[in-house]
BAZA-834391 format. One record per atom (N, C-alpha, C, O): x, y, z. Coordinates in steps of 0.001 Angstrom, whole numbers, padded with zeros to 6 digits, always signed. Example, Ala and Ser with C-alpha at 12.3 -4.5 7.8 and 13.67 -1.06 7.14 Angstrom:
+013190-005690+007800;+012300-004500+007800;+013200-003300+007800;+014236-003319+008465;+012850-002250+007080;+013670-001060+007140;+012900+000030+007870;+013409+001138+008039;
This chain:
+115602+098954+094850;+115479+099840+096005;+114640+099160+097085;+114878+099368+098275;+113667+098353+096683;+112828+097680+097658;+113662+096777+098574;+113418+096724+099779;+114634+096076+098010;+115506+095221+098808;+116391+096053+099732;+116579+095704+100897;+116933+097154+099210;+117796+098030+100006;+117049+098624+101200;+117625+098808+102272;+115785+098917+101009;+114959+099480+102081;+114176+098393+102823;+113190+098675+103505;+114634+097146+102675;+114127+096005+103432;+112632+095754+103212;+111900+095446+104152;+112199+095888+101979;+110835+095589+101516;+109752+096463+102133;+108571+096135+102019;+110110+097544+102769;+109104+098447+103338;+108332+099220+102265;+107124+099401+102415;+108988+099688+101173;+108197+100404+100163;+107109+099547+099534;+106042+100058+099194;+107358+098265+099374;+106344+097379+098804;+105103+097311+099666;+103983+097279+099155;+105304+097288+100984;+104180+097257+101919;+103357+098542+101814;+102127+098504+101790;+104050+099672+101754;+103338+100955+101646;+102664+101103+100290;+101580+101680+100202;+103283+100595+099237;+102700+100690+097901;+101405+099887+097823;+100417+100364+097265;+101398+098686+098368;+100178+097866+098383;+099083+098570+099178;+097920+098566+098773;+099445+099171+100301;+098457+099890+101117;+097892+101085+100355;+096684+101321+100382;+098754+101841+099674;+098281+102997+098909;+097372+102576+097763;+096367+103232+097490;+097720+101492+097098;+096874+101016+096001;+095548+100464+096509;+094551+100494+095788;+095524+099961+097739;+094276+099489+098337;+093381+100613+098805;+092165+100447+098903;+093977+101755+099094;+093194+102912+099551;+092552+103627+098370;+091395+104040+098445;+093291+103772+097295;+092826+104541+096135;+092405+103565+095049;+093228+103125+094246;+091114+103228+095026;+090585+102263+094071;+089519+102953+093237;+088641+103628+093774;+089597+102785+091939;+088624+103372+091000;+088471+104872+091188;+087364+105407+091121;+089583+105542+091423;+089636+106994+091593;+088822+107474+092796;+088368+108618+092834;+088647+106592+093768;+087954+106920+095008;+088820+106510+096178;+089579+105544+096096;+088701+107254+097272;+089453+106920+098475;+088488+106382+099516;+087454+106986+099800;+088840+105250+100071;+088079+104673+101167;+088475+105424+102437;+089618+105341+102886;+087529+106148+103005;+087829+107035+104140;+088338+106271+105355;+089265+106729+106023;+087754+105123+105653;+088202+104379+106831;+089603+103808+106622;+090404+103775+107557;+089900+103364+105416;+091248+102863+105137;+092277+103984+105184;+093391+103787+105670;+091909+105160+104681;+092834+106300+104714;+093128+106705+106152;+094281+106940+106514;+092078+106787+106974;+092273+107163+108377;+093133+106131+109102;+094010+106488+109888;+092880+104863+108836;+093686+103813+109446;+095130+103851+108991;+096045+103636+109785;+095336+104127+107702;+096688+104210+107143;+097469+105357+107773;+098621+105186+108171;+096842+106522+107861;+097512+107690+108434;+097777+107489+109921;+098854+107837+110405;+096823+106939+110645;+097039+106684+112077;+098147+105663+112289;+098947+105796+113215;+098198+104652+111440;+099261+103660+111528;+100628+104302+111265;+101599+104010+111963;+100697+105175+110259;+101961+105868+109972;+102391+106734+111150;+103567+106746+111514;+101450+107458+111746;+101784+108312+112890;+102327+107488+114058;+103342+107836+114660;+101637+106396+114365;+102089+105537+115466;+103455+104934+115174;+104328+104893+116041;+103627+104471+113948;+104897+103865+113538;+106044+104861+113642;+107101+104540+114185;+105839+106063+113125;+106907+107066+113129;+107188+107584+114534;+108337+107892+114850;+106176+107689+115379;+106419+108064+116774;+107291+107022+117463;+108222+107364+118191;+106986+105759+117229;+107797+104690+117817;+109217+104718+117258;+110180+104522+117999;+109351+104959+115961;+110683+105010+115353;+111511+106156+115920;+112723+106020+116088;+110874+107274+116213;+111641+108388+116774;+112130+108053+118186;+113227+108454+118574;+111323+107325+118947;+111767+106900+120278;+112905+105888+120159;+113919+106009+120847;+112738+104889+119286;+113779+103875+119100;+115084+104506+118621;+116163+104141+119088;+114982+105451+117689;+116222+106060+117184;+116911+106886+118247;+118140+106929+118295;+116143+107543+119102;+116745+108307+120189;+117502+107380+121143;+118601+107701+121595;+116908+106244+121437;+117583+105262+122289;+118834+104735+121611;+119874+104591+122254;+118745+104445+120315;+119913+103942+119565;+121047+104964+119579;+122213+104603+119745;+120705+106226+119404;+121738+107276+119419;+122401+107327+120795;+123626+107416+120886;+121613+107272+121858;+122177+107307+123210;+123095+106114+123466;+124163+106264+124061;+122683+104942+123020;+123510+103744+123205;+124801+103855+122393;+125881+103544+122895;+124689+104297+121141;+125883+104442+120300;+126874+105428+120903;+128075+105164+120942;+126378+106540+121363;+127266+107545+121957;+127899+107026+123237;+129061+107317+123518;+127146+106261+124013;+127729+105711+125245;+128822+104692+124929;+129807+104607+125662;+128670+103924+123865;+129739+103016+123455;+130985+103790+123019;+132111+103366+123279;+130775+104909+122365;+131918+105714+121920;+132627+106388+123093;+133785+106787+122971;+131941+106515+124226;+132544+107171+125386;+133526+106261+126132;+134290+106724+126979;+133497+104970+125812;+134431+104039+126446;+135836+104353+125943;+136074+104320+124735;+136776+104658+126846;+138087+105128+126397;+138959+104061+125742;+139661+104362+124777;+138937+102851+126227;+139822+101811+125686;+139011+100594+125271;+137879+100401+125714;+139603+099788+124424;+138975+098530+124069;+138138+098570+122808;+137562+097550+122428;+138050+099705+122151;+137285+099783+120909;+138263+099869+119744;+139102+100767+119677;+138135+098922+118837;+139011+098936+117664;+138477+099926+116639;+137374+100456+116770;+139279+100155+115629;+138907+101090+114553;+137646+100592+113827;+136765+101385+113494;+137565+099292+113588;+136412+098726+112885;+135131+098882+113702;+134074+099211+113164;+135241+098644+114999;+134064+098771+115868;+133623+100223+115958;+132426+100509+115911;+134563+101135+116085;+134176+102543+116177;+133565+103022+114853;+132656+103852+114864;+134051+102511+113718;+133450+102864+112422;+132022+102343+112339;+131136+103045+111850;+131787+101126+112809;+130433+100563+112812;+129510+101360+113725;+128338+101564+113407;+130036+101806+114853;+129221+102604+115784;+128883+103961+115161;+127759+104445+115298;+129851+104572+114480;+129567+105836+113795;+128516+105642+112700;+127629+106481+112541;+128609+104550+111948;+127614+104274+110900;+126235+104067+111517;+125233+104533+110974;+126182+103372+112644;+124920+103164+113337;+124337+104489+113832;+123128+104710+113767;+125207+105360+114323;+124759+106661+114807;+124185+107504+113673;+123141+108136+113826;+124869+107507+112545;+124391+108277+111391;+123058+107726+110896;+122162+108492+110542;+122926+106414+110871;+121677+105799+110438;+120541+106107+111411;+119423+106394+110983;+120814+106051+112702;+119787+106378+113699;+119396+107855+113611;+118227+108202+113779;+120373+108718+113348;+120055+110137+113140;+119185+110324+111900;+118273+111151+111898;+119465+109558+110847;+118636+109610+109652;+117215+109168+109932;+116265+109773+109437;+117063+108113+110725;+115725+107640+111089;+114981+108690+111909;+113793+108931+111692;+115684+109305+112844;+115061+110331+113673;+114655+111542+112835;+113548+112060+112982;+115546+111987+111965;+115241+113144+111116;+114082+112846+110167;+113187+113675+110005;+114092+111677+109545;+113015+111319+108616;+111681+111197+109348;+110652+111644+108840;+111691+110596+110536;+110450+110456+111315;+109874+111809+111700;+108680+112059+111535;+110729+112669+112209;+110271+113990+112631;+109784+114807+111438;+108761+115486+111525;+110509+114744+110333;+110108+115484+109131;+108761+114994+108608;+107878+115801+108314;+108598+113677+108489;+107349+113146+107947;+106177+113371+108894;+105065+113651+108447;+106415+113251+110192;+105349+113561+111150;+104938+115030+111061;+103754+115355+111145;+105910+115902+110892;+105609+117324+110735;+104803+117598+109483;+103903+118437+109485;+105130+116885+108407;+104370+117060+107163;+102932+116590+107324;+102007+117244+106843;+102737+115466+107995;+101372+114966+108174;+100574+115897+109082;+099420+116215+108794;+101185+116325+110164;+100462+117193+111105;+100272+118590+110539;+099212+119190+110721;+101274+119113+109861;+101206+120478+109361;+100239+120664+108212;+099615+121718+108090;+100107+119650+107366;+099252+119785+106192;+097918+119076+106334;+097156+118980+105372;+097630+118575+107540;+096367+117896+107806;+096113+116759+106812;+095024+116650+106249;+097112+115927+106607;+096977+114801+105695;+095970+113780+106205;+095510+112924+105449;+095624+113872+107496;+094714+112876+108024;+093284+113081+107530;+092441+112201+107704;+093003+114226+106919;+091665+114416+106367;+091572+113697+105018;+092556+113585+104287;+090388+113224+104712;+090177+112501+103458;+090342+113450+102272;+090818+113043+101212;+089954+114704+102447;+090086+115683+101365;+091555+115859+100973;+091884+115921+099788;+092433+115939+101973;+093861+116044+101673;+094372+114775+101022;+095216+114830+100128;+093866+113632+101465;+094261+112366+100839;+093866+112299+099380;+094620+111800+098545;+092680+112805+099074;+092235+112848+097677;+093165+113720+096856;+093564+113339+095756;+093515+114884+097378;+094416+115788+096647;+095778+115141+096399;+096336+115248+095307;+096302+114474+097416;+097624+113854+097287;+097586+112716+096276;+098377+112683+095333;+096662+111786+096480;+096644+110604+095632;+096154+110895+094225;+096641+110289+093271;+095198+111812+094070;+094757+112184+092723;+095886+112871+091969;+096071+112645+090773;+096635+113708+092671;+097776+114365+092031;+098807+113366+091560;+099401+113539+090495;+099027+112330+092335;+100015+111318+091952;+099497+110449+090822;+100211+110213+089848;+098265+109969+090937;+097746+109050+089940;+097347+109747+088644;+097439+109145+087574;+096905+111009+088715;+096446+111689+087510;+097564+112307+086690;+097354+112619+085518;+098732+112493+087260;+099831+113054+086488;+100478+112007+085597;+101308+112333+084749;+100099+110760+085787;+100655+109649+085016;+102168+109610+085105;+102853+109227+084157;+102677+110010+086253;+104120+109954+086425;+104533+108494+086540;+103786+107652+087038;+105724+108222+086074;+106202+106851+086019;+106390+106261+087408;+106125+105079+087624;+106849+107083+088352;+107163+106572+089671;+106409+107289+090785;+106928+107354+091899;+105234+107821+090555;+104520+108626+091541;+104270+107917+092859;+104756+108355+093902;+103521+106829+092823;+103226+106122+094070;+104444+105395+094604;+104584+105231+095816;+105320+104961+093724;+106525+104277+094182;+107408+105228+094984;+107956+104844+096017;+107547+106469+094512;+108351+107442+095250;+107709+107799+096589;+108408+107984+097586;+106397+107893+096611;+105703+108157+097875;+105916+106992+098843;+106157+107206+100031;+105828+105771+098340;+106044+104595+099191;+107478+104558+099719;+107704+104194+100873;+108437+104929+098890;+109836+104974+099333;+110002+106023+100429;+110648+105773+101447;+109418+107189+100213;+109525+108259+101209;+108898+107847+102537;+109445+108147+103598;+107771+107172+102488;+107094+106760+103714;+107864+105677+104463;+107677+105513+105669;+108722+104939+103772;+109438+103833+104405;+110854+104194+104847;+111547+103345+105408;+111298+105407+104616;+112663+105781+104992;+112960+105663+106489;+114022+105145+106836;+112091+106108+107389;+112431+105960+108810;+112660+104505+109215;+113583+104206+109973;+111828+103610+108715;+111969+102187+109019;+113305+101647+108519;+114011+100953+109250;+113645+101964+107290;+114890+101455+106707;+116112+102015+107429;+117049+101273+107722;+116111+103321+107720;+117236+103901+108452;+117399+103255+109816;+118517+102970+110245;+116279+103023+110500;+116361+102436+111832;+116910+101012+111781;+117740+100636+112609;+116458+100228+110824;+116946+098854+110755;+118388+098775+110278;+119115+097861+110669;+118810+099702+109453;+120221+099706+109030;+121133+100179+110145;+122340+099939+110112;+120553+100858+111141;+121351+101351+112262;+121613+100247+113230;+122273+100461+114248;
């Protein structure tokens, strides 16, 4: 999955493991991580909106587009819509649940690490990297 998502989950997984060390959260690293995610996802939502506009404008050309090109444009549009939806959803989750506080970070990461789930942090890293992967596949 890391290859399919263009190695973005690995980057997020390393960051999460660097934040939660010895069952403690480094407050400055958590704040930096959350601020970086917010900035990244805001930029991705702008980029995906531009990609959607460009894709739709290409589809508006009446002649000269082959079936293969129009299929590629539709795939790009769907991928850009996925990036936009994932960015907006994840930004809403961070803003709505106040994940930027260290207390919320402790609850999230302790819940993942203490449940001894096989894929806890890996699934979180995959979820955090979806907007990036959708945008690049578009």
